[in-house]
C-alpha positions as CSV (number, residue, x, y, z in Angstrom):
1,M,-15.8,-8.9,5.7
2,I,-12.2,-8.9,4.4
3,M,-10.9,-6.7,7.1
4,S,-12.7,-8.8,9.8
5,R,-10.7,-11.8,8.5
6,L,-7.5,-9.9,9.3
7,K,-8.6,-9.0,12.8
8,D,-10.2,-12.5,13.5
9,L,-7.1,-14.3,12.4
10,R,-4.8,-12.0,14.5
11,K,-6.9,-12.7,17.6
12,E,-7.0,-16.5,16.8
13,K,-3.2,-16.4,16.9
14,G,-3.2,-14.5,20.2
15,L,-1.4,-11.5,18.8
16,T,-1.9,-7.8,19.6
17,Q,-1.5,-5.0,17.1
18,I,1.8,-4.1,18.8
19,Q,3.1,-7.6,18.2
20,M,1.9,-7.3,14.6
21,Q,3.9,-4.1,14.3
22,M,7.0,-6.0,15.5
23,L,6.4,-8.9,13.1
24,T,5.5,-6.9,10.0
25,G,7.2,-3.5,10.4
26,I,3.8,-1.8,9.8
27,D,3.2,1.0,12.4
28,Q,0.5,0.0,14.9
29,S,-1.7,3.0,14.0
30,D,-1.5,2.2,10.3
31,Y,-2.2,-1.5,11.1
32,S,-5.2,-0.5,13.1
33,K,-6.5,1.6,10.2
34,I,-6.0,-1.4,7.9
35,E,-7.9,-3.7,10.3
36,N,-10.8,-1.2,10.6
37,G,-11.0,-0.6,6.8
38,R,-9.9,3.0,7.0
39,R,-6.8,2.3,5.0
40,Y,-5.8,-0.2,2.3
41,Y,-2.6,-2.2,2.6
42,T,0.0,-2.4,-0.2
43,F,1.0,-5.6,-1.8
44,E,4.2,-5.7,0.3
45,Q,2.3,-5.1,3.5
46,C,-0.3,-7.8,2.6
47,K,2.6,-10.2,2.0
48,R,4.2,-9.4,5.4
49,I,0.9,-9.8,7.2
50,A,0.2,-13.1,5.5
51,V,3.6,-14.5,6.5
52,A,3.2,-13.2,10.1
53,L,-0.2,-14.8,10.4
54,G,0.7,-18.0,8.7
55,T,-1.9,-17.6,6.0
56,S,-2.1,-16.7,2.3
57,M,-2.6,-13.4,0.6
58,D,-5.6,-15.0,-1.1
59,Y,-7.3,-15.7,2.2
60,L,-6.7,-12.1,3.4
61,A,-8.2,-10.8,0.1
62,G,-11.2,-13.0,0.4
63,L,-10.4,-15.1,-2.7
64,T,-10.4,-18.4,-0.7
65,D,-11.8,-19.6,2.6
66,C,-8.8,-21.8,3.2
67,K,-6.8,-20.2,6.0
68,E,-3.7,-22.4,5.6
69,A,-0.7,-20.8,3.9
70,Y,0.6,-22.2,0.6
71,Q,3.9,-24.0,0.7
72,R,6.6,-21.4,0.4
73,K,9.9,-21.5,-1.4
74,K,13.0,-22.0,0.7
75,Q,15.0,-18.8,0.7
């Protein structure tokens, strides 16, 4: 279920795995393994994916059903 959230959200945004590689710096083959549940992502990878997809890490982890990202600090 959790990995399907990742794939579903990516497709909702109209992004390919190659585009996710460019946005996150995660190799496409590794990203594919994450999406298909054959590999876990690190905290840093989860953070980069959440930012790229405009969601929260909590949503990706299945801790909330709210897709919207939290308000982020200005950097």
